[in-house]
N, C-alpha and C positions, 0 to 999 in steps of 0.2 A: 350840365350835370350839377355843378355847384353854383351857389350864389355867394358873392363876397369872398371868393376864394383867397385864402392866404395861407401859406405853409411856412414852416420855420426857416427853410432855406431861401424863400423868396421874400421874406419880410424886409430884407436889405439886399441890394444888388450884389451879385457875386463879384468879388474883386480878387484878382490874382495876388498870391502871397508876396508881401514885400519885406518879410522878416529877414534881417541881415543874416548872412551865412553863419557868422560866429554864434549868434543867438540860436539858430536852428540846430547847430551842432551840439549845443548844450542842452537841448530839449530831448529827453530820452524818447518821448512819444514821436516827435517828428523824425527822429532817426529811423524809426520803424517804417516810415512812409518811403521806403526805398523799393526799387524794382525787384531786388533779390528777395526781400521779405514778402512782398505781395505775390511774386511768382510762387513762393513756397506755400503760402496759405491757399492760394487758388488751386494749386496742384493737389493739395491734400483734400480739398473740397470736391475734386473731380470735375472742375470747371475748365481748367486750362488744357488746350490742345497744343498744336505745333507752334502757333504764335506765342511769343513771350512778352511780358511787360518790358518795354524798353525805357520808358521815362514816366515819372510821376510829378504832377504839378499840384500844388496846394491851391485850390480854388478859393476857399474861405476857411477861416479859423476864428471861431467866436464863442463867447460864453453864453449860456442860458442861465436861468435862475439857479439851477442845481448842477449843471454839467458843462463840459466843453465839447463842441462839435467841430470836427475838421472834415472838410469835403475835399476829396482827392480826384483828380482827373488822370486816367491811365492811357498811355499811348503804347501800342503794340508794334512789334517788328514785322507784322504781316497782317493780313485781313482779319479784323476783329470778329466779324460775324456776330454771334450771340454772346460774346464775351462782355463782361461789365465794362462800360466806358468810364465809370466813376464809382467811388465807394465812400462810405461814411465811417469815420472813426469817432467813437464816443468815449470819453473818459471823465474823470472828476475834475473839479476846479483845483486851483492851487491850494496848498495847505492852509494859507491864510483865509482864502475865500470859502473853502468847502469842507473844512474839517468835520463839521457836524453831520455831513452827508456821506462820509467815506463808506459807511456800512451799506448805504443804498446801492453804491456801485458794485459792491461785492455780491449783493443779492441779485442784481441784474446779470452779472456774469454767471452766477449759478443758474439763473433762469435759462439762459441760452445754452448752457452746458447740459443741464439736467432735464429741462422741461421741453424746450422748443424742438429737439430732435424727435420727440414722440408725437408731435402735433401733425394733423393733416396739413398739406401744403396750402399756403396762402393766407393764414391767419395772422402771421407776424412777419416782419422783414427777415430775409434770410441772413444768417450770421455766418461769416467765414472764419472768424477767430474770436474766442471769448477767453480773455487772459486775466487771471488773478494777479494781483500785484506781487512783485518780487523785489529783490534788492536793486535791480537794474531798471525795471520798467513799471510804471503805475498800471493799475487795472485799466483795461480798455476792451472795447468791442469793435470789430470791423464788420460793418453791415452793408447790405445792398443799398444803393442810393435810389430812392423812389421819387426823387425830385421831379423828373420829367413826366412820370406816369401818374403820380398821386399828389394830393394836397390835403392839409387839414381842412375841416368843413368850412370854417369861418375864421375871421379874426376875432380873438378873444376880446370882449366877452359876448359878442353877438351870437345868438343861438342858431343852430342849424335848422333847416326846414324840417317839417314832419317826415318827408320822404327820406331825407338824409338820416334822421334819427332812427327810422325803421331799419335802414341798412346797418347803422352802427349797433343797434340793439341785437339785430339778427346775428351779426358777426360775434358779438359777445356771447350769445346763446350757443353758437357753434363751438366756441372755445370751451365754455363750461361743460357742454355735452361731451366733449372729447375726454374730459377728466372726471366725469361723473362717477362718484363712489369707486374710483379706481383703487385697487388693493395696494398700490404703491404709495398712496397718500399717507403721510405720517410714518412710513417705513423707510423707503429709499428716496422719496420726494417730499420735501417740506417736513414740518414738525408740529406736533400738537403742543400747546402750552401746558406745562405741568402746574400743579397747585401753587408752587413757589412763584412761578412766572405770573400767574393770575393775580396773586396777592401783591406782587411788586407793581404790576400795572395799575391796580386799584389805588395803591398808595401814591403812585406818580400822578394819576388822574386827580386825586384830591389836592396834591401840591400845586399842580398846574391851575386848578380852578381857583385856589386862593389868590394866586398871582393875577389871574384873569379878572376876578371880581374886584380886586384892589385897583387894577388898571382902569376898569370901566366905571367904577364908582356908581354915581346915580344913573348912568346909562343902562345898568343892569337892574331891572325892576325887581321889586320884592317877590313877585310871583315867579320870575325867572330864577332868582336866587334860591327860592324854596324848592323849585323843580330840581335844580342841580344837587341840592343837599339830599333830596329823596333819591335821586339817581345814584349818588355815591353810596348812600346807605343800603341800596338794593343791589349794588354791583356784584356782590358775592354770589348771588343766586342767578343773575342774568346770563352769565356765560354758559349755562347748561346746554342751551340749544346749539351754541356755537361749537361745543365740543362733542356733539352728537355725530355719529358717523353716518347717519341716514341723510340722504339727499344733500350731500356736501360735494364740493369740487375744489378746484384751484380757482382763486379769484385774482383779478388784476391788481386790486388794491388802490389804484389811482385812476379809476375809470371815468374820467371826465371826457366829454366829446372831443376835446382838443388833443387827446392822446391817441388818436387814430388817424390814419390816412385813408381818404376816400379816392377811388380811381377817377381820373379825369375823363375817362371814356364812358362813364355811367354804368359800368359793370358792377358785379357783386364782390369784387376783389378788395375788400376792406382789410386793412392791416392795423392791428393794435401795436403800439410801441410804448416805451418808458415802463419797463417791467420791474422797477426797483422795489415795488411794494407788494409783489405777489405773495399769496398766502393760501393756506387751506382754510375753508370756511363755508359759510352759507352763501349761496349764489346771489341772493338779493342784496347783499352788502354792496356789491358793485353797482347795482341798479339804484339803490338809495343814494349812493355817492354821486352818481351821474345826475339824478333829477332833484332829489330833495336838498342836497347840499348846494348845487350850482344854479338852480333855476328859480326865477321869481315866481311867486305863488300863482298868478294867473296862468302862466304857461304850464306850470307843473299840473295844475288842476285840469287843464284842457287835454294834456297829452299823456299823463301818468297812466291812466287805466288802459288807454289804447296801446301804449308801448309795452306795458306789462302783459297784456293779452298776446301781442305779437311775439314777445320773448318766450312765453309759455308754449305757443304754437310751434315756434322754431325748435325749442327743446324737444318736443314730442316728435317732430319731423326728423330729428337727429337721434332718435332711439331712447330718449328719456321718458319712460311711461310711469314711473313710480311717484311722480310729484304732481299732485292735483292743484288746480288753480286756487282753491280756497286756502290750502296750506301755504302756498306761495304768497298769497296776500298777507297772511298772518306773519310769515317770515319777513316780508317787506316792512311791515309796521315795526317789528323788532329791530330791523336794520336801521330804520329811520331813528328810532330811539337811541340806538348805539352810536349813531353818527352825531348826536348832539355834543359829544365830547370832541369831535374832530376839530372845530374851530378853536376850542380851548387848547388843544395840543398844538395846533398851528401857531397860535399866539405864543405858546410856551417855547416853541422852536424858533421864535423870532422871525417868522415869515412876515412880509409887509402887511400892514392893516388892510390894504385893499384886497387881500386874500381872505383873511379870517373874519373880518367884520361883515362882509357880504355873506359869507357862508353861515355865519351865526344868525343873521336875520332870516335867511332862507330856511334853515333847518328848524328854527323855532316855529315858523309859520306851518311847516309840514307836520310838526308834532301836534299842533292844535287841530289841523285839518283831519288828521288820521286818528285822533283820539289816543295818542301814544301815552298820555298821562295814565290811562287805565292800566297799562302794562306794569306800572310800578306798585300797584295795590297788592 
């Protein structure tokens, strides 16, 4: 099914936890990895039967770029049958490592609390506990462990095959269709930015660009500098489409192909994860992020139209009939234009240059190919 399979949990061998007991006792999150706590949350989820969790082993405990992932093995006092044999715990990095990303974790907790329960089964990992931070315990998620059944498509930055991309885009379309023009959007789920928030965002964009331009120096061409100056000057009128309630949905916000798990058995059971950037908005924002931000021009030119067609067909198959293909193409161009600020913000957030520099080169090529300069006139 997959080629070059690599998933986050198999990138390094699973090693049993060797954390000294005294250090584990001081870690409020590891204290939650107890049989009593897991019995309680599995019982609330309606999963637990007569067998109870007897013992919990920490298989691995590792940091990623933005979070900490703990994998737990569960042992029961009777036949486990369909009970989960392992679980994932996701939380933030330590205060020193991850202070800038603390709000991302809170957004992901909100996603699993407010959004995921309304989704059709199978689009995201099942969540057994979504906990906001309190005085005793940091924010965390307890999720089903898909390690044995799923894997990310490839090892970053290798691109997935076209077949894999069609599965990924189809799953994204099914997610978008599930929340298409939902009356809860902006009322009980998510929020629309007000005028003050838009103004603040534009001011921040201008500040980030000044730092970005100073950092790049001569590597930022005069034509590119002029483009960004025009973009910032036009920014006040550009958000109009993004605040329109027609043909909007919930977006992932970080929809690169490495943020989804593909099933190892070749089925259609694709699961999107890492929901810290979810938002209300235009559906093509996710598609532009996936392709125009992350893909080299030759690949994007070859697959972009094919995958946009597949996305639109899947939307229609899932009940979305109000969105014609031509309007979607225009929205996609606007989304590519909007994403030109993404590498600037990534640099401002002090992500490593291997993230934002490549994204900058990719998105500027997409702007040229799709004639996005015209949208600033």
